[in-house]
C-alpha positions as CSV (number, residue, x, y, z in Angstrom):
1,M,-27.4,131.1,41.0
2,L,-29.4,130.8,44.2
3,P,-27.9,128.3,46.6
4,V,-29.8,129.6,49.6
5,L,-33.5,130.4,49.1
6,F,-34.2,132.0,52.5
7,S,-33.1,131.9,56.1
8,L,-35.0,131.5,59.4
9,G,-32.7,132.6,62.1
10,N,-29.6,130.4,62.0
11,L,-31.4,127.9,59.7
12,S,-30.8,128.3,56.0
13,I,-33.0,126.6,53.4
14,S,-30.9,125.5,50.5
15,S,-32.4,125.3,47.0
16,F,-30.8,121.9,46.4
17,G,-32.2,120.5,49.6
18,L,-35.7,121.9,48.9
19,F,-35.8,120.5,45.4
20,L,-34.4,117.2,46.5
21,S,-37.3,116.9,49.0
22,L,-39.8,117.9,46.3
23,G,-38.3,115.4,44.0
24,F,-38.6,112.7,46.6
25,L,-42.3,113.5,47.1
26,Y,-43.0,113.6,43.4
27,G,-41.2,110.3,43.0
28,V,-43.3,108.8,45.8
29,F,-46.4,110.0,44.1
30,L,-45.6,108.5,40.8
31,T,-44.6,105.2,42.5
32,W,-47.9,105.2,44.4
33,R,-49.9,105.8,41.2
34,L,-48.2,102.9,39.4
35,S,-48.4,100.5,42.4
36,R,-52.2,101.1,42.5
37,A,-52.5,100.7,38.7
38,W,-50.7,97.3,38.9
39,D,-52.4,96.2,42.1
40,I,-49.2,96.0,44.1
41,N,-49.4,96.3,47.9
42,E,-49.2,100.0,48.5
43,E,-48.0,99.8,52.1
44,K,-45.1,97.5,51.2
45,V,-44.2,99.7,48.2
46,L,-44.1,102.9,50.3
47,D,-42.0,101.2,52.9
48,L,-39.6,100.0,50.2
49,V,-39.5,103.5,48.7
50,L,-38.2,104.9,52.0
51,L,-35.6,102.2,52.4
52,V,-34.4,102.5,48.7
53,F,-34.3,106.3,49.1
54,F,-32.1,106.2,52.2
55,G,-29.9,103.5,50.5
56,G,-29.5,105.8,47.5
57,I,-28.7,108.8,49.7
58,L,-26.2,106.8,51.7
59,G,-24.5,105.5,48.5
60,A,-24.5,108.9,46.9
61,R,-22.9,110.5,49.9
62,L,-20.3,107.8,50.4
63,L,-19.1,107.8,46.8
64,F,-18.9,111.6,46.9
65,I,-16.8,111.4,50.0
66,L,-14.5,108.9,48.3
67,E,-14.2,111.1,45.2
68,H,-13.1,114.0,47.5
69,L,-11.4,112.0,50.2
70,E,-8.6,114.6,50.9
71,F,-11.1,117.3,51.6
72,F,-13.1,115.2,54.1
73,L,-10.0,113.7,55.9
74,T,-9.0,117.1,57.2
75,D,-12.2,117.1,59.4
76,L,-14.4,114.0,59.7
77,T,-17.3,116.1,60.9
78,K,-17.7,117.4,57.4
79,V,-19.1,114.0,56.4
80,I,-22.3,114.5,58.4
81,L,-22.7,118.3,58.0
82,L,-24.7,118.0,54.8
83,I,-26.0,121.6,54.9
84,K,-22.6,123.2,55.3
85,Y,-20.7,120.7,53.2
86,P,-23.2,119.3,50.6
87,G,-22.4,116.8,47.9
88,F,-23.9,113.7,46.4
89,S,-22.9,111.4,43.6
90,F,-25.5,110.3,41.1
91,W,-23.7,107.0,40.4
92,G,-23.4,106.3,44.1
93,G,-27.1,106.9,44.5
94,I,-27.9,104.4,41.7
95,L,-25.7,101.8,43.2
96,G,-26.9,102.3,46.8
97,G,-30.6,102.3,45.8
98,W,-30.1,99.2,43.7
99,L,-28.4,97.3,46.5
100,A,-31.2,98.4,48.9
101,L,-33.8,97.3,46.4
102,S,-32.2,93.9,45.9
103,I,-32.1,93.3,49.7
104,F,-35.5,94.5,50.8
105,A,-37.6,93.4,47.8
106,R,-37.1,89.8,48.8
107,R,-37.8,90.5,52.5
108,F,-41.1,92.1,51.5
109,R,-41.8,89.2,49.2
110,L,-42.3,91.4,46.1
111,D,-41.4,90.5,42.6
112,F,-38.0,92.2,42.1
113,W,-38.4,93.2,38.4
114,A,-42.0,94.3,38.8
115,I,-41.2,96.6,41.7
116,A,-38.0,97.9,40.0
117,D,-40.2,98.9,37.0
118,V,-42.4,101.0,39.4
119,L,-39.5,102.6,41.4
120,V,-37.5,103.6,38.3
121,V,-40.4,105.8,37.2
122,G,-40.3,107.6,40.6
123,L,-36.5,107.9,40.2
124,L,-36.9,109.8,36.9
125,G,-39.5,112.1,38.4
126,G,-37.2,112.9,41.3
127,L,-34.2,113.5,39.0
128,I,-36.0,116.2,37.1
129,L,-36.6,118.3,40.2
130,G,-33.2,117.4,41.5
131,Q,-31.6,118.8,38.4
132,I,-33.4,122.1,38.9
133,G,-32.1,122.3,42.5
134,C,-28.7,121.5,41.2
135,L,-28.9,124.4,38.8
136,L,-29.8,126.8,41.5
137,G,-27.3,125.3,44.0
138,G,-24.4,125.3,41.6
139,C,-23.5,121.6,41.4
140,N,-22.5,119.7,38.2
141,V,-21.6,122.9,36.5
142,G,-21.5,123.0,32.8
143,V,-18.6,124.1,30.6
144,E,-17.9,127.8,30.0
145,S,-19.8,129.1,27.1
146,E,-20.7,132.3,25.2
147,L,-24.1,131.0,24.0
148,F,-27.2,132.9,24.8
149,L,-28.3,130.0,27.1
150,A,-25.2,130.5,29.3
151,V,-25.9,131.7,32.8
152,P,-23.6,132.6,35.8
153,Q,-23.1,129.8,38.3
154,V,-22.1,129.8,42.0
155,G,-18.4,129.3,42.7
156,V,-17.1,129.5,39.1
157,V,-16.0,132.3,36.9
158,G,-17.8,133.2,33.7
159,K,-21.1,132.1,32.2
160,R,-21.7,128.4,32.1
161,L,-23.9,126.2,29.9
162,P,-27.0,125.3,32.0
163,I,-26.5,121.5,31.5
164,Q,-28.7,120.8,34.6
165,A,-31.7,122.5,33.0
166,I,-31.0,120.7,29.7
167,E,-30.9,117.4,31.5
168,A,-34.1,118.2,33.2
169,L,-35.9,119.0,29.9
170,I,-34.6,115.8,28.3
171,L,-35.6,113.8,31.4
172,I,-39.1,115.2,31.1
173,L,-39.3,113.6,27.6
174,V,-37.9,110.4,28.9
175,L,-40.4,110.3,31.8
176,R,-43.2,110.9,29.4
177,D,-42.2,108.0,27.2
178,I,-41.5,105.7,30.1
179,W,-44.8,106.5,31.7
180,K,-46.7,105.5,28.6
181,K,-44.9,102.2,28.6
182,A,-45.3,101.6,32.3
183,I,-49.1,102.0,32.3
184,H,-49.5,99.4,29.6
185,F,-48.8,95.7,29.8
186,H,-45.1,94.9,29.7
187,P,-42.9,92.0,30.8
188,P,-41.4,92.6,34.3
189,G,-38.0,94.4,33.9
190,K,-38.8,96.0,30.6
191,I,-39.3,99.5,32.1
192,V,-36.2,99.5,34.2
193,S,-34.1,98.3,31.4
194,T,-35.4,100.9,29.0
195,A,-35.0,103.6,31.7
196,F,-31.4,102.6,32.4
197,I,-30.5,102.9,28.7
198,Y,-32.2,106.3,28.4
199,L,-30.4,107.5,31.6
200,G,-27.1,106.2,30.4
201,V,-27.4,108.0,27.0
202,V,-28.5,111.3,28.7
203,K,-25.6,111.1,31.2
204,L,-23.1,110.1,28.4
205,M,-24.1,113.2,26.3
206,A,-24.2,115.5,29.3
207,G,-21.0,114.3,30.8
208,F,-18.9,115.9,28.1
209,L,-20.6,119.3,28.6
210,K,-19.7,119.4,32.3
211,E,-16.6,121.2,33.7
212,T,-15.4,118.0,35.5
213,H,-16.8,114.8,34.0
214,T,-13.9,112.6,35.2
215,I,-14.9,109.0,34.2
216,E,-18.7,109.7,34.0
217,W,-18.8,108.6,30.4
218,V,-17.5,105.2,31.5
219,L,-20.2,104.9,34.1
220,A,-22.8,106.0,31.6
221,L,-21.7,103.2,29.3
222,V,-21.9,100.7,32.2
223,L,-25.5,101.9,32.8
224,I,-26.4,101.4,29.2
225,L,-24.8,98.0,29.2
226,A,-26.7,97.1,32.4
227,G,-30.0,98.1,30.7
228,A,-29.1,96.0,27.6
229,V,-28.3,93.0,29.7
230,I,-31.6,93.2,31.7
231,S,-33.4,93.6,28.4
232,Y,-31.8,90.5,26.9
233,K,-32.4,88.6,30.1
234,I,-36.1,89.2,30.2
235,S,-36.8,89.1,26.5
236,K,-34.6,86.0,25.9
237,R,-33.3,87.5,22.7
238,R,-30.2,86.2,21.0
239,L,-27.1,88.5,21.0
240,K,-25.6,86.8,17.9
241,S,-28.4,87.9,15.6
242,D,-28.3,91.5,16.9
243,W,-24.6,91.6,16.6
244,R,-24.8,90.6,12.9
245,L,-27.2,93.4,12.3
246,I,-24.9,95.9,14.0
247,R,-22.0,94.7,11.9
248,K,-24.0,95.3,8.8
249,T,-25.3,98.8,9.7
250,T,-22.2,100.3,11.4
251,P,-20.0,100.6,8.3
252,A,-22.8,102.3,6.5
253,L,-23.3,104.7,9.4
254,I,-19.6,105.6,9.4
255,I,-18.9,105.8,5.7
256,N,-22.2,107.0,4.2
257,S,-23.1,110.6,5.0
258,Q,-26.6,110.2,3.8
259,T,-27.2,107.5,6.3
260,R,-25.9,109.8,9.1
261,A,-28.1,112.6,7.9
262,Y,-31.1,110.4,7.7
263,L,-30.6,109.1,11.3
264,L,-30.0,112.6,12.6
265,S,-33.2,113.9,10.9
266,K,-35.2,111.0,12.4
267,A,-33.8,111.8,15.9
268,L,-34.6,115.5,15.6
269,E,-38.1,114.6,14.3
270,F,-38.7,112.3,17.3
271,C,-37.6,115.1,19.7
272,Y,-39.9,117.6,18.0
273,N,-42.9,115.3,18.0
274,Q,-42.4,114.5,21.7
275,L,-42.1,118.2,22.6
276,S,-45.1,119.2,20.4
277,S,-47.2,116.4,21.9
278,F,-46.2,117.3,25.4
279,F,-47.1,121.0,25.1
280,K,-50.3,120.2,23.2
281,N,-51.5,117.9,26.0
282,Q,-50.6,120.6,28.5
283,R,-52.6,123.2,26.6
284,I,-55.6,120.9,26.5
285,E,-55.3,120.0,30.2
286,W,-55.1,123.7,31.2
287,S,-58.1,124.6,28.9
288,W,-60.2,121.9,30.7
289,R,-59.0,123.3,34.1
290,L,-60.1,126.8,33.1
291,K,-63.5,125.5,32.1
292,D,-63.8,123.9,35.5
293,I,-62.9,127.1,37.2
294,N,-65.6,129.0,35.2
295,K,-68.1,126.4,36.2
296,L,-67.1,126.8,39.8
297,L,-67.3,130.6,39.7
298,R,-70.8,130.4,38.2
299,K,-71.9,128.1,41.0
300,I,-70.4,130.5,43.6
301,H,-72.2,133.5,42.2
302,V,-75.6,131.8,42.0
303,K,-78.1,133.7,44.2
304,P,-80.4,131.6,46.3
305,T,-84.1,131.8,45.5
306,P,-87.1,130.4,47.4
307,K,-87.2,127.4,45.0
308,N,-83.8,126.3,46.4
309,F,-85.3,125.8,49.8
310,N,-88.2,123.6,48.8
């Protein structure tokens, strides 16, 4: 749609690069807010954020290069020319960031699961803006579609489903729910496990709506499984009891159409309530801001009188 926002001489500012930077800053802000709320050393957290971010960027770039090895082998300088030959892998970023976190969290003497809960909130915030940059830059293109939502994308023929914008909207709902959980008391590791499951489900659904999803659905299932394993580890729940429950409910879900319709209606109701609550809160917030602006304007237009100088 708009891969290059503007140019300054020979320097071109790409939309993806700009939104990636904004996403990083927004993620840092969310992480800083949570670290203050939970009384975690802010300096250590910010240092760790930088290291995890660079670890994630390195992992994302390396996996992207491995996925397109033939292209990069023709000229190795393409590896470092990010502006001319951009490309990152979400899954490589997750892996690289996780490895960096596991290494440096111990060196900074921070509780691994507690700091992971804080950082994953920043990750969600960064991904939202990253998806917008991806939409403008033309990466992770959706399937060809005739729906009214379809838009033209850079480098492909025909109108495409804006899966990046859809992911961003869903991630806003996910971030809202995760933020509510993160600011209240929770066992360390609960937030990152829930976020991994949410992310895995989002990527699993979105993967089939992309032009080239390769084995993304497999990686999404791995992320869901990782979130479930972390959840079981920190909660010390028994897998056998949950497995019995799944065995009882799965046949009813497959055979009984009423059960499927009920679950679908509940899912749609949940999404509707989340969206309504979000926009209602935004409306209330903006109304308060307008009141503050009116108060400020009244103060500005107050004319001084001799009483003011007594």
